[in-house]
Backbone bond lengths (Angstrom), bond angles and torsions (degrees), N, CA, C in turn:
res aa  C-N    CA-C-N  psi(-1)  N-CA   C-N-CA  omega(-1)  CA-C   N-CA-C  phi
1 X - - - 1.486 - - 1.485 113.15 -
2 X 1.248 119.41 -41.10 1.405 125.85 177.98 1.539 110.47 -67.90
3 X 1.356 114.21 -37.13 1.367 118.60 -177.92 1.586 111.06 -71.17
4 X 1.398 112.04 -41.39 1.464 113.70 178.24 1.616 112.81 -63.72
5 X 1.310 113.46 -39.50 1.504 117.98 -179.21 1.564 109.15 -64.80
6 X 1.328 111.93 -37.28 1.456 114.31 -177.98 1.538 108.00 -68.92
7 X 1.271 119.26 -37.89 1.434 122.27 175.94 1.495 117.89 -64.47
8 X 1.333 111.72 -44.25 1.490 115.46 175.00 1.512 112.38 -66.85
9 X 1.232 122.20 -33.73 1.431 126.26 -179.38 1.583 108.18 -69.31
10 X 1.380 114.69 -31.17 1.431 116.94 -178.52 1.499 109.75 -76.38
11 X 1.309 121.89 -33.53 1.437 128.02 -177.54 1.496 114.86 -76.29
12 X 1.391 119.50 -10.39 1.458 125.20 -179.99 1.570 105.06 -64.10
13 X 1.281 126.26 135.81 1.426 127.40 171.17 1.503 115.03 -68.79
14 X 1.340 113.41 148.53 1.458 118.05 -175.36 1.568 109.18 -79.34
15 X 1.420 116.76 146.19 1.441 114.22 178.06 1.430 116.03 -69.19
16 X 1.424 118.85 149.42 1.456 124.26 -176.06 1.555 109.97 -70.69
17 X 1.374 115.79 143.71 1.466 119.47 179.56 1.551 110.95 -74.17
18 X 1.286 111.14 135.34 1.448 117.82 177.89 1.577 110.97 -75.75
19 X 1.360 114.99 138.41 1.531 120.11 179.67 1.539 110.49 -66.71
20 X 1.377 113.84 145.03 1.410 120.24 177.78 1.561 111.66 -64.04
21 X 1.244 116.02 134.35 1.597 118.30 178.86 1.543 108.58 -81.76
22 X 1.369 114.25 140.19 1.524 119.56 -177.80 1.542 105.25 -117.88
23 X 1.273 109.79 145.22 1.498 116.20 175.23 1.621 107.26 -82.90
24 X 1.325 118.82 163.88 1.421 121.07 177.27 1.512 115.49 -54.16
25 X 1.345 115.96 -40.32 1.464 120.26 177.96 1.499 112.52 -63.24
26 X 1.320 115.11 -45.18 1.411 118.13 176.62 1.543 114.70 -61.98
27 X 1.268 118.88 -37.91 1.429 125.30 179.24 1.503 108.27 -65.06
28 X 1.406 118.65 -44.54 1.422 118.17 178.37 1.519 114.51 -65.43
29 X 1.373 115.11 -33.55 1.437 116.78 -178.28 1.561 110.95 -73.13
30 X 1.316 117.84 -30.01 1.409 123.03 175.93 1.584 111.08 -72.91
31 X 1.255 117.12 -35.53 1.559 120.53 177.59 1.608 103.66 -69.01
32 X 1.361 119.64 -49.53 1.379 121.20 -174.05 1.555 112.13 -62.71
33 X 1.238 118.54 -30.26 1.515 125.80 172.80 1.495 110.73 -55.99
34 X 1.346 115.10 -42.66 1.503 120.63 -174.89 1.536 112.24 -80.91
35 X 1.351 120.02 -15.93 1.484 125.38 -179.34 1.587 110.39 -129.88
36 X 1.266 117.71 82.32 1.529 123.47 -174.13 1.515 111.22 -96.37
37 X 1.324 118.47 -7.37 1.415 117.96 179.66 1.564 109.57 84.71
38 X 1.408 117.89 -170.59 1.369 121.71 177.36 1.572 114.34 -65.84
39 X 1.246 116.92 141.42 1.490 121.72 -179.64 1.530 114.00 -107.64
40 X 1.324 114.54 -30.77 1.531 116.71 -177.78 1.506 107.88 -75.90
41 X 1.359 109.87 165.92 1.499 115.31 176.33 1.538 111.38 -65.27
42 X 1.273 113.37 -43.95 1.463 116.71 -176.55 1.528 111.93 -62.20
43 X 1.401 114.23 -41.41 1.487 118.71 179.54 1.481 111.13 -67.95
44 X 1.324 117.51 -37.16 1.511 120.50 176.32 1.582 109.62 -63.48
45 X 1.335 114.82 -38.55 1.463 118.88 -178.17 1.508 110.27 -65.94
46 X 1.366 117.08 -39.44 1.434 119.62 -178.23 1.524 108.59 -73.39
47 X 1.332 116.81 -34.15 1.475 113.95 -173.44 1.536 109.13 -74.29
48 X 1.339 122.84 -16.37 1.450 119.64 176.91 1.519 112.57 -68.90
49 X 1.327 116.96 -16.11 1.504 121.15 -179.50 1.541 111.38 -98.68
50 X 1.315 117.28 6.02 1.456 118.76 -172.29 1.596 109.08 -64.10
51 X 1.408 114.32 -40.23 1.441 118.81 -173.74 1.605 114.07 -100.00
52 X 1.437 113.33 14.59 1.403 119.27 -175.77 1.552 107.69 -74.53
53 X 1.287 113.84 133.65 1.517 119.80 174.95 1.496 109.16 -125.24
54 X 1.331 119.82 -51.13 1.459 119.96 -172.57 1.447 109.29 -127.26
55 X 1.342 124.45 1.72 1.425 127.99 -176.67 1.521 123.19 47.82
56 X 1.384 108.65 28.79 1.458 115.34 -176.07 1.693 112.17 -106.61
57 X 1.274 116.49 -5.75 1.406 117.55 177.61 1.512 114.07 -113.98
58 X 1.253 119.92 1.77 1.558 122.46 175.48 1.464 114.25 -80.20
59 X 1.360 110.69 162.08 1.455 116.43 -177.09 1.503 106.34 -86.06
60 X 1.308 117.52 -16.68 1.508 116.83 -176.88 1.593 104.84 -113.78
61 X 1.359 109.24 139.67 1.443 113.35 179.02 1.608 110.13 -76.53
62 X 1.332 110.72 123.54 1.444 119.56 -177.58 1.436 114.79 -124.08
63 X 1.295 125.61 152.53 1.403 124.44 -179.11 1.555 111.77 165.46
64 X 1.244 114.28 -165.73 1.522 118.79 179.88 1.537 108.84 -78.35
65 X 1.362 114.45 174.67 1.481 119.61 177.58 1.458 111.20 -62.72
66 X 1.347 119.38 -39.42 1.467 123.62 179.59 1.563 113.42 -67.03
67 X 1.379 114.59 -38.15 1.477 122.06 -179.02 1.498 104.47 -67.23
68 X 1.333 121.61 -44.73 1.439 120.29 -173.44 1.513 109.23 -70.69
69 X 1.381 117.02 -32.71 1.427 120.95 176.98 1.544 112.00 -62.02
70 X 1.377 111.37 -43.37 1.462 117.00 176.27 1.507 114.40 -62.42
71 X 1.296 113.79 -39.52 1.410 122.17 175.73 1.639 113.69 -57.20
72 X 1.343 109.07 -45.49 1.487 115.03 178.04 1.518 111.59 -65.73
73 X 1.329 112.34 -43.24 1.476 118.74 177.27 1.592 113.58 -56.03
74 X 1.413 112.40 -45.25 1.416 120.15 175.83 1.524 114.62 -56.83
75 X 1.388 114.46 -45.04 1.407 119.11 -176.39 1.513 111.11 -71.77
76 X 1.325 119.11 -34.58 1.451 121.17 173.22 1.496 115.85 -67.75
77 X 1.363 119.57 -34.54 1.472 125.40 177.48 1.620 105.29 -66.50
78 X 1.283 116.81 -47.67 1.421 121.01 -177.20 1.522 110.14 -62.50
79 X 1.282 118.66 -44.23 1.467 123.21 177.67 1.586 111.42 -57.92
80 X 1.306 114.98 -44.06 1.458 123.31 -177.58 1.556 106.25 -70.09
81 X 1.281 117.29 -34.13 1.538 116.25 -175.00 1.554 107.61 -82.97
82 X 1.320 120.54 -46.58 1.441 122.45 -172.18 1.613 113.67 -81.90
83 X 1.347 111.26 -24.29 1.529 115.31 179.64 1.577 111.62 52.19
84 X 1.289 111.22 65.96 1.566 111.65 -177.51 1.537 107.83 -73.65
85 X 1.276 111.79 153.65 1.594 121.29 -179.67 1.565 104.42 -126.93
86 X 1.262 117.36 125.93 1.401 126.03 177.00 1.557 113.72 84.90
87 X 1.233 116.47 172.12 1.465 123.19 -174.26 1.527 113.49 -67.85
88 X 1.394 114.80 -38.60 1.445 116.06 -179.42 1.511 112.07 -65.83
89 X 1.295 119.04 -50.52 1.467 121.10 179.83 1.491 109.58 -61.64
90 X 1.285 122.51 -41.23 1.554 124.23 179.57 1.506 108.86 -57.94
91 X 1.389 115.29 -50.74 1.423 120.18 -178.48 1.513 112.83 -59.43
92 X 1.399 116.76 -39.81 1.512 119.71 177.22 1.537 110.36 -65.91
93 X 1.332 118.36 -35.64 1.429 121.11 177.49 1.545 110.77 -63.73
94 X 1.341 119.98 -48.11 1.409 126.75 177.11 1.551 106.96 -57.34
95 X 1.302 121.14 -49.82 1.514 121.46 179.83 1.507 111.62 -62.40
96 X 1.321 116.07 -34.22 1.436 120.42 176.86 1.602 110.50 -65.14
97 X 1.345 115.54 -40.98 1.491 120.65 177.33 1.543 111.07 -59.93
98 X 1.437 112.03 -42.46 1.430 118.29 -177.38 1.536 110.11 -67.13
99 X 1.301 117.38 -45.37 1.489 119.65 -177.63 1.627 107.81 -67.25
100 X 1.251 121.05 -43.38 1.397 123.24 179.29 1.474 112.14 -62.73
101 X 1.304 118.55 -42.24 1.400 125.97 174.51 1.556 112.80 -56.14
102 X 1.328 115.58 -52.67 1.399 122.48 177.88 1.498 112.21 -61.62
103 X 1.328 116.90 -39.99 1.541 122.18 176.33 1.530 109.80 -59.78
104 X 1.343 116.53 -47.28 1.489 117.22 177.80 1.580 113.57 -62.80
105 X 1.382 114.60 -35.73 1.371 120.30 178.00 1.525 112.60 -66.79
106 X 1.341 116.89 -42.42 1.445 118.47 176.56 1.600 114.22 -64.90
107 X 1.256 113.57 -37.66 1.423 119.49 179.79 1.577 110.71 -68.48
108 X 1.330 111.63 -38.89 1.503 115.73 -175.77 1.633 105.14 -73.33
109 X 1.341 115.38 -36.71 1.496 117.68 178.58 1.543 109.59 -64.93
110 X 1.249 118.42 -39.47 1.534 120.15 179.41 1.529 110.95 -69.99
111 X 1.360 120.82 -39.80 1.386 121.07 176.07 1.570 110.15 -68.09
112 X 1.318 118.78 -46.02 1.525 119.44 178.67 1.528 109.43 -58.51
113 X 1.279 118.45 -44.16 1.496 120.94 -179.02 1.482 110.40 -57.99
114 X 1.318 117.28 -45.08 1.459 118.96 175.59 1.450 114.49 -63.40
115 X 1.292 116.86 -47.81 1.412 121.15 -171.85 1.531 114.73 -72.04
116 X 1.327 115.85 -37.26 1.464 122.26 178.54 1.607 108.18 -67.01
117 X 1.344 115.40 -44.07 1.415 116.85 -174.44 1.609 108.78 -70.05
118 X 1.385 116.58 -35.90 1.370 118.66 -176.56 1.495 114.40 -74.14
119 X 1.433 113.17 -32.19 1.401 115.72 -175.31 1.549 109.08 -70.94
120 X 1.289 116.51 -24.65 1.488 116.30 -175.62 1.589 109.25 -69.61
121 X 1.194 119.53 -14.52 1.530 119.90 172.19 1.488 115.23 -89.22
122 X 1.310 114.14 -2.35 1.525 116.76 -176.79 1.610 106.81 -111.39
123 X 1.401 110.38 160.29 1.404 115.57 174.12 1.510 106.91 -148.28
124 X 1.293 120.55 105.33 1.465 125.22 -176.22 1.451 111.83 -70.85
125 X 1.354 118.59 -24.97 1.485 117.87 -178.22 1.570 111.44 -76.44
126 X 1.265 116.59 -16.41 1.484 118.70 179.65 1.513 106.15 -92.75
127 X 1.379 116.11 112.67 1.372 118.53 -176.79 1.581 113.49 -80.66
128 X 1.292 116.60 -8.95 1.398 119.03 -179.49 1.575 113.70 -86.37
129 X 1.320 112.11 -4.45 1.487 116.06 -178.31 1.571 107.23 -103.82
130 X 1.356 112.53 149.98 1.484 119.87 178.19 1.508 108.21 -90.96
131 X 1.320 118.76 108.68 1.516 123.47 -178.10 1.472 111.66 -57.72
132 X 1.445 119.33 -47.85 1.392 118.60 -176.02 1.533 111.55 -66.54
133 X 1.330 118.64 -35.03 1.497 118.66 177.55 1.516 110.45 -68.18
134 X 1.319 119.20 -43.73 1.462 121.36 -178.66 1.590 108.30 -65.92
135 X 1.292 115.94 -37.74 1.448 119.74 -178.98 1.514 111.36 -63.93
136 X 1.354 116.61 -42.24 1.484 125.58 -179.83 1.546 104.51 -64.57
137 X 1.301 121.06 -46.35 1.468 124.62 -177.92 1.555 106.11 -62.02
138 X 1.353 112.76 -42.00 1.526 113.73 -178.54 1.534 107.02 -60.08
139 X 1.261 119.58 -47.34 1.545 125.43 -173.62 1.506 105.33 -56.70
140 X 1.365 116.97 -48.93 1.466 122.77 -176.01 1.542 107.46 -62.66
141 X 1.262 119.16 -46.43 1.464 122.03 176.19 1.466 113.23 -60.10
142 X 1.382 115.80 -38.17 1.446 115.88 -179.59 1.554 109.91 -66.24
143 X 1.303 116.22 -44.51 1.481 118.77 178.75 1.423 112.24 -58.74
144 X 1.346 113.11 -33.86 1.521 118.18 -177.99 1.564 112.15 -72.79
145 X 1.329 112.47 -43.64 1.503 118.53 -172.53 1.476 110.10 -89.00
146 X 1.288 122.19 -30.12 1.490 123.19 -169.11 1.559 108.13 -125.44
147 X 1.283 114.64 30.64 1.407 120.28 177.97 1.562 115.28 -56.97
148 X 1.360 108.88 -39.80 1.527 118.63 -176.68 1.539 107.52 -65.19
149 X 1.275 118.61 -46.13 1.433 123.80 -178.61 1.566 108.79 -64.32
150 X 1.388 118.22 -46.95 1.339 120.44 -178.15 1.531 115.52 -63.64
151 X 1.415 109.45 -36.15 1.490 113.03 173.16 1.495 114.30 -68.00
152 X 1.269 118.12 -33.44 1.418 124.64 179.91 1.653 107.76 -64.39
153 X 1.315 114.27 -48.07 1.499 118.87 -178.66 1.543 108.44 -67.52
154 X 1.347 120.31 -31.23 1.450 123.77 178.59 1.563 106.56 -68.90
155 X 1.258 119.78 -42.82 1.520 120.53 -178.37 1.466 109.68 -70.23
156 X 1.365 119.76 -39.45 1.492 122.47 176.32 1.622 107.17 -61.19
157 X 1.349 117.21 -46.36 1.460 118.75 175.79 1.514 114.88 -57.87
158 X 1.314 119.61 -42.36 1.399 122.72 -175.46 1.684 102.33 -70.16
159 X 1.283 120.06 -44.50 1.466 117.88 -178.09 1.476 111.69 -65.08
160 X 1.386 124.53 -37.90 1.352 120.78 173.20 1.442 118.02 -68.58
161 X 1.349 115.32 -32.51 1.468 121.32 171.80 1.481 114.86 -63.00
162 X 1.331 119.27 -39.19 1.401 120.76 172.39 1.560 112.99 -65.66
163 X 1.310 111.88 -37.45 1.535 115.69 -179.65 1.546 106.20 -67.84
164 X 1.317 122.78 -41.43 1.481 118.88 175.01 1.451 113.17 -55.66
165 X 1.317 118.13 -50.27 1.418 121.69 176.31 1.498 118.08 -52.89
166 X 1.407 114.21 -48.60 1.426 122.04 177.06 1.469 114.06 -64.59
167 X 1.303 119.66 -38.88 1.589 121.43 176.69 1.519 103.18 -68.18
168 X 1.328 121.88 -48.16 1.501 114.65 -175.24 1.491 112.06 -58.46
169 X 1.377 118.64 -39.03 1.514 119.04 179.26 1.470 109.80 -68.55
170 X 1.271 121.17 -35.14 1.460 122.47 177.06 1.576 113.20 -66.31
171 X 1.371 111.50 -36.12 1.484 116.14 -178.52 1.530 108.24 -71.84
172 X 1.296 116.27 -43.95 1.452 114.56 -177.33 1.561 113.81 -70.84
173 X 1.317 113.23 -33.69 1.477 120.74 171.50 1.583 111.37 -57.56
174 X 1.298 115.18 -51.58 1.520 120.04 174.21 1.476 114.28 -58.21
175 X 1.334 115.63 -39.21 1.525 119.54 177.71 1.480 107.38 -65.36
176 X 1.265 120.12 -48.43 1.426 123.22 -176.80 1.538 113.78 -63.95
177 X 1.281 116.29 -36.79 1.452 121.56 175.08 1.626 108.65 -68.75
178 X 1.273 117.43 -37.45 1.478 119.43 -179.76 1.554 105.97 -67.92
179 X 1.335 116.41 -45.97 1.515 117.35 -176.25 1.528 108.57 -66.89
180 X 1.346 119.36 -37.58 1.455 121.43 177.17 1.458 111.65 -60.89
181 X 1.295 116.02 -45.15 1.496 122.29 176.68 1.518 111.48 -60.48
182 X 1.305 118.09 -46.26 1.438 121.00 171.61 1.464 116.60 -53.70
183 X 1.443 112.69 -42.86 1.515 116.91 179.81 1.549 109.48 -67.61
184 X 1.314 112.90 -38.92 1.555 113.43 177.69 1.519 111.82 -65.32
185 X 1.265 119.06 -39.13 1.400 123.04 179.54 1.544 112.65 -65.06
186 X 1.390 112.44 -39.25 1.483 117.15 179.05 1.510 108.60 -68.13
187 X 1.322 119.54 -46.25 1.456 126.56 -179.87 1.480 108.16 -59.88
188 X 1.315 122.92 -42.36 1.445 126.25 173.07 1.462 115.14 -62.15
189 X 1.287 118.80 -35.02 1.415 123.07 174.35 1.402 116.46 -67.82
190 X 1.367 114.43 -40.15 1.490 121.53 174.45 1.511 110.37 -62.07
191 X 1.324 118.40 -46.93 1.420 124.05 177.67 1.572 111.32 -60.21
192 X 1.267 115.64 -37.47 1.480 119.84 179.23 1.505 109.46 -69.27
193 X 1.273 117.27 -41.68 1.482 124.53 -178.18 1.548 107.00 -66.58
194 X 1.409 120.72 -43.39 1.328 121.84 178.02 1.553 110.04 -68.92
195 X 1.336 129.49 -38.81 1.355 132.00 173.22 1.560 111.67 -56.63
196 X 1.351 112.82 -45.24 1.460 121.36 178.88 1.572 109.66 -65.56
197 X 1.299 118.12 -40.91 1.373 118.51 177.75 1.603 111.55 -67.02
198 X 1.281 117.59 -41.39 1.458 124.52 175.79 1.557 109.93 -59.36
199 X 1.274 116.47 -45.65 1.407 121.27 -178.49 1.541 110.90 -64.76
200 X 1.334 116.39 -42.38 1.487 118.62 172.76 1.518 114.12 -61.21
201 X 1.318 115.33 -44.50 1.515 117.92 176.76 1.632 111.42 -59.67
202 X 1.273 114.64 -42.29 1.532 118.96 177.04 1.503 108.69 -60.61
203 X 1.357 117.97 -48.29 1.431 120.31 -178.05 1.544 112.07 -64.42
204 X 1.367 115.86 -38.08 1.475 118.11 172.88 1.468 114.83 -58.58
205 X 1.403 112.66 -45.34 1.483 115.51 179.66 1.515 112.25 -68.14
206 X 1.261 121.48 -32.97 1.401 124.33 172.94 1.457 111.94 -60.49
207 X 1.382 113.72 -48.16 1.518 116.88 -179.51 1.475 110.81 -61.36
208 X 1.357 117.53 -42.18 1.385 120.70 -179.20 1.438 109.42 -64.79
209 X 1.253 126.45 -46.21 1.457 127.78 177.65 1.540 112.02 -61.14
210 X 1.332 115.14 -37.22 1.437 116.55 174.10 1.491 115.63 -68.33
211 X 1.364 118.47 -34.96 1.509 120.18 174.78 1.432 107.43 -68.35
212 X 1.331 119.09 -42.84 1.502 116.20 -175.75 1.600 108.79 -64.64
213 X 1.344 115.10 -40.27 1.494 117.91 -179.37 1.550 105.78 -63.71
214 X 1.303 121.54 -40.24 1.421 122.02 -179.48 1.592 110.27 -63.56
215 X 1.350 115.40 -42.38 1.522 119.48 -178.00 1.546 104.81 -66.73
216 X 1.368 119.93 -42.42 1.515 113.95 178.63 1.405 115.03 -64.82
217 X 1.259 117.17 -35.85 1.440 123.07 178.43 1.533 112.47 -67.11
218 X 1.360 117.63 -43.46 1.444 123.18 -177.21 1.567 110.98 -81.68
219 X 1.345 117.83 -42.92 1.445 117.49 -167.42 1.557 108.12 -117.99
220 X 1.388 118.93 17.17 1.432 121.19 -177.69 1.447 112.92 -58.26
221 X 1.348 120.51 -43.87 1.541 122.28 -177.89 1.508 107.44 -67.78
222 X 1.310 123.72 -42.41 1.411 125.44 179.28 1.530 109.72 -61.14
223 X 1.330 117.19 -45.08 1.458 120.52 176.72 1.484 111.03 -59.00
224 X 1.302 118.01 -41.94 1.440 122.00 -178.92 1.513 111.07 -65.59
225 X 1.302 116.89 -42.35 1.470 121.77 172.82 1.484 111.77 -58.49
226 X 1.321 116.05 -47.10 1.426 119.44 -177.65 1.498 111.65 -59.81
227 X 1.339 117.06 -42.43 1.485 122.22 -175.95 1.619 102.12 -67.28
228 X 1.300 118.34 -38.89 1.479 116.30 -176.29 1.538 109.17 -68.25
229 X 1.349 119.43 -35.88 1.420 125.55 175.97 1.543 110.79 -59.60
230 X 1.393 111.03 -45.38 1.484 111.07 -179.65 1.456 115.80 -70.25
231 X 1.291 115.50 -29.54 1.522 124.19 172.52 1.438 108.33 -60.95
232 X 1.279 119.35 -47.94 1.473 130.01 -179.78 1.534 108.82 -55.65
233 X 1.322 112.13 -50.28 1.475 117.25 -177.72 1.582 109.71 -61.90
234 X 1.354 116.07 -41.71 1.396 117.49 -179.59 1.502 110.89 -62.05
235 X 1.335 120.06 -38.76 1.523 125.21 179.65 1.549 106.86 -61.22
236 X 1.303 115.74 -48.88 1.470 124.96 -175.44 1.549 108.41 -61.22
237 X 1.321 111.69 -45.00 1.579 115.02 179.88 1.532 111.51 -65.58
238 X 1.357 117.00 -39.82 1.449 120.13 176.59 1.604 108.72 -64.36
239 X 1.241 115.61 -38.15 1.540 118.66 -175.82 1.563 108.50 -65.28
240 X 1.363 115.42 -44.53 1.445 118.41 -177.58 1.545 112.47 -69.21
241 X 1.300 113.69 -35.25 1.537 117.73 -177.82 1.520 111.53 -81.77
242 X 1.303 121.77 -2.79 1.434 118.88 177.08 1.500 113.76 -64.67
243 X 1.380 123.91 144.12 1.446 125.74 -177.45 1.441 108.18 -68.34
244 X 1.355 124.46 -44.08 1.383 124.54 -172.73 1.504 113.33 -81.61
245 X 1.364 116.54 -1.50 1.483 117.15 178.32 1.521 113.99 -77.63
246 X 1.363 115.76 -20.95 1.400 117.97 -175.83 1.657 106.15 -102.96
247 X 1.258 115.73 148.55 1.508 124.80 179.31 1.544 108.34 -121.37
248 X 1.229 107.24 156.12 1.531 115.84 178.76 1.538 112.72 -75.57
249 X 1.305 117.70 -12.20 1.532 119.33 179.00 1.549 107.56 -68.87
250 X 1.354 116.99 152.98 1.446 121.64 173.04 1.484 115.15 -57.72
251 X 1.409 113.71 -39.64 1.433 120.68 179.24 1.512 112.22 -56.80
252 X 1.338 110.78 -48.76 1.539 117.53 -178.04 1.494 112.72 -61.37
253 X 1.427 113.18 -42.30 1.450 119.00 -179.23 1.521 113.51 -66.77
254 X 1.383 111.67 -37.24 1.433 115.18 176.86 1.547 112.76 -66.45
255 X 1.335 110.08 -40.47 1.517 115.44 178.55 1.572 111.06 -60.55
256 X 1.310 112.15 -41.96 1.486 115.83 -179.62 1.463 112.63 -65.59
257 X 1.283 119.45 -43.54 1.470 124.20 173.20 1.551 110.87 -55.00
258 X 1.281 112.77 -49.32 1.382 114.39 -176.24 1.644 114.01 -67.06
259 X 1.310 111.90 -36.36 1.472 117.26 168.56 1.503 115.21 -55.15
260 X 1.371 115.09 -47.82 1.435 120.95 172.19 1.534 117.51 -52.89
261 X 1.393 111.16 -46.54 1.454 116.95 179.71 1.547 107.39 -65.53
262 X 1.331 115.90 -42.06 1.524 117.01 178.24 1.515 111.33 -60.22
263 X 1.320 118.82 -40.86 1.415 125.05 179.36 1.531 108.77 -56.13
264 X 1.356 114.92 -50.60 1.430 118.52 179.83 1.503 114.61 -59.56
265 X 1.346 112.66 -43.40 1.445 116.48 179.21 1.535 111.28 -73.46
266 X 1.282 114.79 -24.45 1.505 121.02 175.74 1.595 108.95 -62.22
267 X 1.324 110.20 -49.02 1.556 116.37 -175.65 1.488 107.01 -65.72
268 X 1.374 123.26 -42.26 1.390 121.71 -174.47 1.511 113.68 -83.16
269 X 1.309 120.09 -21.55 1.459 121.24 -175.92 1.471 116.79 -86.41
270 X 1.287 119.77 160.31 1.488 124.79 -179.37 1.424 112.20 -82.84
271 X 1.322 119.81 175.05 1.486 121.88 -171.13 1.510 109.47 -56.77
272 X 1.285 119.54 -50.37 1.443 125.82 -179.72 1.530 114.48 -56.64
273 X 1.325 113.68 -43.73 1.467 122.45 178.82 1.517 114.28 -66.76
274 X 1.426 109.58 -38.83 1.494 114.06 179.10 1.569 107.12 -66.70
275 X 1.252 123.16 -43.37 1.442 124.32 -179.31 1.626 107.39 -56.84
276 X 1.350 112.44 -48.14 1.480 113.80 -174.83 1.492 111.56 -63.51
277 X 1.403 113.75 -45.72 1.448 119.00 -179.66 1.594 110.87 -59.29
278 X 1.295 115.55 -42.36 1.426 120.67 -177.94 1.578 107.00 -61.79
279 X 1.268 117.92 -48.21 1.476 118.62 179.72 1.481 114.80 -63.16
280 X 1.327 117.05 -40.39 1.473 120.80 174.18 1.518 114.19 -61.76
281 X 1.340 117.91 -38.87 1.412 122.41 179.93 1.442 111.48 -72.44
282 X 1.308 120.31 -34.26 1.532 120.44 173.10 1.475 112.00 -68.10
283 X 1.367 120.74 -36.21 1.456 121.33 170.62 1.459 116.89 -62.16
284 X 1.270 120.35 -38.07 1.450 126.17 176.41 1.505 111.93 -65.74
285 X 1.348 114.83 -41.92 1.479 119.55 179.39 1.548 110.19 -66.26
286 X 1.282 113.07 -38.06 1.467 114.24 -177.59 1.510 113.10 -75.14
287 X 1.269 114.24 -30.93 1.497 118.35 174.93 1.459 110.45 -66.58
288 X 1.308 121.07 -32.74 1.457 122.61 -178.62 1.481 107.88 -69.24
């Protein structure tokens, strides 16, 4: 009996394993792992345009080949006109080109939306219809049916218009700050050059005064003797040129002539020669 019960218990099937319970967050993570979207660079680039409708709210300028060509032309014209200097001004000019391009695109979309919807109510080939009346009815119907789209284009246009004004203000402010900085640097350079020139003049004056002091200290006695000699020459010249110094006698005339000759030799001769000439002249005068 025990053996039969043991065999029967062994033959009974095992109960099935219960599945593991998942929280909602775990379930979402498991589902997202199976749908990750495009993984290649080309697929990711295409997926960026999936929700594009009017290309006015994206960070990247998108459009047809002609639109991108017009955008590049606008950027080039603004750069040539504003002449930005430095990375900041160049970036502001490119931002201005983007904002102005999007503003023109929003205005064109708004006008095209109005015109296309209004023209559908008109028929220029039918002479029995009033074109102006049909066009006015078409505009009214467009405002009624597509008021949301028109309001959206208007809000985009206003936003880009504000961006244009803000970028212009930022550009001219950056340019003024750069020019003011250049003016301050130029003025500082002028002051530096003036200070350097003044310093050189002061040094030159100091050197000149030092040289003069050195010459006075070294050659002061010689200069004093030279001045005394020049003063003596002046006294001798005044003595010879006095009217009463000369006499009508031949001896006085000869003495005056000899004195003149001695004066000339005195001026041209050296110290030793002057002493010798003076002594010889005195002997000749005494002998007379």
